[in-house]
N, C-alpha and C positions, 0 to 999 in steps of 0.2 A: 912661669911653666909650673909652678906647684899649684898654683888657682886653677889651670887647666887639668890638669892631674883629678884635683879635687871635685872639679865638677863632671868629670868622666865618671869617676869611679865611687862617688858619694852623693850623688843626686839624690833630692827628693822622687819617692816613687809616684807615679801619675794615676789618679784615679778618673774615671768617667764622672761626667756631671754629675748622674743619677747616683752613683755610688759615692759621690761627696755629701749630695744632699741626705743620704740615709746614715752616712756616718755620724753628719751632724746631728741627727735625729737621735742617734744613738745617746747623746749626751744627754738628753732630754728622757730618755728609758730608764738610764741607770740609776743605782740607790743614789741619793744625795750625799752620802759620805764617802763615794768615791769620784766624784766631779773632777777634782783639781787633779787627781793622779791619773784618772782616764785622759784626760786632756794635755797632760806633761808628756804621758806614754804616745801617744797619737801623733804629737808634734816631735818626738824623738826618733820614730821609727823612719828609716830610710830606705826598705827593701819590702814592697807588698807583693807576695805571691800570688797569683789566682791559680786556681785549680782548674783542671781541664775542662770543667763544666762551666766553669766562669761563675760559678753560684757559691765560691766561697774563696774569700781573701785571709789571707795568713801576713800576719805582721812582724817584722824583725827590725831590731837594730844591730848595725854591722858597724864595724870598724872600715877603715880604706881599704884594707885587706882581704875583707871578707871574712873576718873573725866575729862569731854573734856574741854580742854585749846585753847585759841586763841593762833595763831604761834606770835613768837615775833615781825616780820614784817608783816605788813597788804600793799595789794596794793593801788597804788594811782590811784583809780577807784572808781565809784561811789557804792553806797551800793547797796543790795538787789540781784537779780538773773542775773549774765550776763552770757550769752555765749561769752567767752572770744577769741577763735579762732577755725576754723574747718581746717582741711586740710587732704590731703590723705599720704596714704603710698602704695608705690608699693611693691608687694611681688616677688621673685624670678618667679614665674611663670607669671608675668605681671599683676595679678588681683590686684584692688586698696582694701583698705581699709580706709573707713572715719573714722577720730577720731575728736571728738569735748570735747572741754575743756571746764566746767562751773567753773563761780565762784559763790559763795554765801556771801554776807556781806565781799567783800575784802579781802576773803580766797578761795584757790583753794578748791574746794569742791569735783568735779569727773571729770574722763576722759572715754568716751563713745568708744567704737569701733564698728564698723559695724559687726565685728564678732570676735569670741571668740581667743583672740591671744596666751593664754596659751595652746591651742589645734594644734596649729601649729608644722608642724615637725621641728625637730634640724636643717636639713638641708636648710630649707625655710630662706629668708633673706627678710629685710625690709629696705626700705630707702625713706627719704621725697621726695614727689612728687612735690606736689604746696599746696600754701594756698589757701582755698575755701573762707574764710570768717575771716575777721581781723576789727574790729570794731575801728572807732576812738573812746579813752575812754576819757571820761571827769573826770578831777580829783575830788577827792573828798572834 
């Protein structure tokens, strides 16, 4: 019974295939000193909220009863709101998709896309093109 409750209320959020590809590309686009923390935070998040436009994903770690929790590892960066990285993905058609990774108080908060990736056709492919912005991050 307990495992059924855990599955119902504590399941991993589902990303579309293209969102998953984009999130994996994020790891290549973030500064090297945050790779481990970034990957660890992503693995801990169990709630992904899509904004109405489907262009922004917000990430949360929640307890079984919905209380927001901090990730076990925080990023070695300043507190406050930080644009961690901005990069472009190229679709099979050659069109670019701009992606921005935002952190709030040393944790991944949102990934913003210039278009809704969950609406792309299954035949469309994405690959990392270029990192547009990657700040020199001050240690906390």
